[in-house]
C-alpha positions, -999 to 999 in steps of 0.1 A, spaced: 248 434 55 222 424 30 237 415 -4 221 432 -34 218 426 -71 207 445 -102 172 439 -113 147 454 -138 117 462 -116 83 470 -131 64 493 -108 29 488 -122 7 491 -152 19 516 -177 45 525 -203 83 521 -203 86 547 -176 73 519 -152 105 499 -157 134 509 -133 169 494 -130 173 490 -92 196 475 -66 174 450 -47 182 423 -21 195 390 -35 167 364 -28 174 337 -2 159 302 -11 134 288 14 129 251 21 123 233 -12 137 262 -33 169 269 -52 185 301 -62 199 306 -96 225 329 -109 207 341 -141 228 336 -173 202 345 -198 165 356 -198 144 355 -230 118 382 -237 82 374 -245 50 392 -254 37 383 -219 60 407 -201 48 436 -222 12 425 -220 14 422 -182 30 456 -178 3 471 -200 -25 453 -182 -35 438 -216 -51 407 -200 -78 429 -185 -113 423 -198 -114 461 -204 -89 457 -232 -103 447 -266 -75 457 -290 -40 445 -299 -9 447 -278 5 473 -302 -26 495 -299 -24 494 -261 13 501 -261 8 531 -283 -20 545 -261 -4 539 -227 9 569 -209 15 554 -174 -18 565 -159 -37 533 -164 -41 507 -136 -60 475 -142 -67 452 -113 -75 423 -136 -46 429 -159 -25 399 -149 -28 363 -159 -45 349 -128 -47 371 -97 -39 408 -96 -2 413 -105 19 418 -73 35 451 -82 63 460 -80 75 429 -98 107 416 -114 94 402 -147 112 376 -169 94 344 -177 124 327 -194 155 317 -175 187 298 -181 208 298 -149 233 281 -127 221 267 -94 239 289 -69 223 279 -35 198 253 -24 172 255 4 165 230 31 156 196 18 169 201 -17 195 177 -32 229 195 -31 238 177 -63 220 204 -81 246 230 -71 265 242 -102 241 227 -127 231 247 -157 193 246 -158 162 260 -174 131 269 -154 96 255 -160 79 289 -156 43 276 -156 39 257 -123 10 234 -113 12 235 -75 -21 216 -70 -10 188 -94 -19 180 -130 -54 169 -123 -64 206 -122 -57 234 -146 -47 257 -117 -13 273 -125 10 300 -113 37 317 -133 72 329 -126 73 367 -134 35 370 -133 27 357 -98 62 361 -82 95 376 -92 112 363 -123 145 363 -142 151 400 -152 177 401 -125 211 387 -116 195 361 -93 161 344 -90 147 318 -66 122 291 -77 109 258 -64 135 230 -69 109 209 -87 108 234 -115 145 234 -125 157 211 -152 194 204 -158 202 203 -195 234 188 -210 241 204 -244 266 226 -262 241 255 -266 249 290 -256 232 304 -225 212 327 -247 199 298 -267 188 280 -236 173 312 -222 151 314 -254 134 281 -248 111 279 -218 80 301 -225 78 300 -263 88 264 -268 68 249 -239 37 270 -250 42 257 -285 47 221 -275 17 222 -252 -5 234 -281 9 207 -304 3 180 -278 -33 191 -271 -41 193 -308 -27 158 -312 -5 167 -342 9 137 -360 32 129 -389 15 139 -422 -9 165 -407 -11 198 -425 -6 225 -400 -10 262 -404 10 284 -380 1 321 -380 26 346 -367 53 322 -376 82 346 -372 76 353 -335 89 334 -305 60 310 -301 53 309 -338 89 300 -347 89 274 -320 56 260 -333 71 257 -368 101 238 -355 81 215 -331 54 207 -356 80 199 -383 98 177 -358 67 155 -355 66 151 -393 38 176 -400 36 196 -432 39 231 -419 23 261 -437 38 292 -421 22 327 -422 47 356 -420 58 388 -437 74 380 -470 107 397 -459 110 369 -433 102 339 -455 137 325 -459 144 327 -422 111 310 -414 117 283 -441 150 276 -424 131 267 -392 113 239 -410 83 255 -428 73 236 -460 51 264 -474 50 301 -468 20 324 -469 22 362 -469 5 377 -439 -29 390 -450 -31 368 -481 -62 346 -486 -61 312 -470 -76 282 -488 -108 270 -470 -107 236 -453 -70 232 -462 -54 223 -429 -59 196 -402 -47 220 -374 -43 258 -372 -20 271 -345 -31 307 -341 -17 331 -316 -26 362 -336 -64 363 -335 -77 398 -343 -92 404 -378 -76 373 -393 -93 349 -370 -123 341 -393 -100 331 -422 -79 310 -399 -110 291 -387 -122 287 -423 -89 270 -431 -96 242 -407 -108 209 -423 -139 190 -411 -130 173 -378 -98 194 -374 -90 219 -347 -78 254 -340 -55 258 -310 -45 291 -294 -25 305 -266 -25 342 -275 -42 370 -294 -16 397 -301 -36 412 -330 -67 416 -307 -86 393 -283 -121 401 -297 -129 382 -329 -157 374 -353 -168 338 -350 -194 321 -373 -206 294 -350 -220 275 -381 -184 270 -393 -176 256 -359 -204 231 -355 -212 221 -391 -175 211 -396 -171 194 -362 -142 217 -355 -125 217 -320 -114 250 -305 -86 244 -279 -74 270 -255 -39 264 -241 -22 281 -211 -14 256 -183 15 234 -195 8 197 -192 32 174 -173 51 158 -202 58 191 -220 90 203 -202 107 169 -199 100 163 -236 117 196 -245 148 188 -225 149 155 -244 146 173 -278 174 196 -268 198 169 -256 191 148 -287 198 178 -310 162 177 -325 155 214 -321 174 247 -319 160 282 -313 167 312 -334 181 340 -311 176 372 -331 195 395 -307 209 398 -272 208 429 -250 223 437 -216 196 436 -189 201 473 -183 190 480 -219 156 463 -213 136 493 -224 155 496 -257 150 458 -262 113 460 -256 109 490 -280 127 470 -307 107 439 -299 75 458 -305 86 467 -340 84 430 -349 112 432 -375 130 402 -361 126 364 -364 129 343 -332 137 355 -298 153 385 -280 174 376 -249 186 397 -220 220 390 -204 224 402 -168 
């Protein structure tokens, strides 16, 4: 008899009605794979964006605008990260779990290890930007069990809770990737927009860890929580930014605020981005770009040092995520509804 598990299955593009709690077969690891018993799975904008089909070139507005207009009737073939999304799909890009079973050729010493999963995978190697993602290209961690390539699990020795480890992979690896590509160094002045969100709060911590002077943009009601993450200065969202005041801008917001963010970059500095939650279509004065020798850096595929570095930061006690709230997996719809209200600082985490 096939063993089953509880999973949150997303049926296709649309609203919350496309998420169903189902009993599905427990995955069996193939050669080179491991199966994890999921302990905690963080939530990200990407799960909502993928369900909405927000990555489609047809979409020119913010995540919130698409979420408010979606009634379950829309289907977007180009709405996934890479290839068309393989619906129905178990989402869940973040995972902390225990190795429960190993496939042929996998070191059995992994059994019983608490691990986190490198969700962005580079199957063709690190000489190409080709990448595949857990929970976008194949089933993810919004379930009791998940199977992944053994090369993508990283044991972590620390006293953190499962929820804290489950908050790390997507937000922190995305932030560290941007920081590495921008070459942020001690003494750099770094502006982080959307600093209270998952990737934003990770960027604040990781930039401060490198000795940068972090200017964080957030709602005033969240200032103290963001300051506690390592921000040195706080800027109210929507307030004017001083032109040419920062060496690096980490901007995952885009939308109407993008021109001001670019204006804040000093000559020879850069703006790095891995998101556009306020809207993907922006105004860009190319003169600002070339007359100041500014670099624009897009960042999706995680580079090879990123995940091992994060494990080192965790084990040395150099970072710690803020878990805003945990929810049972079966309450995923309520969790996403609260997530979209953006009243929290840090990460929401689902517990199977």
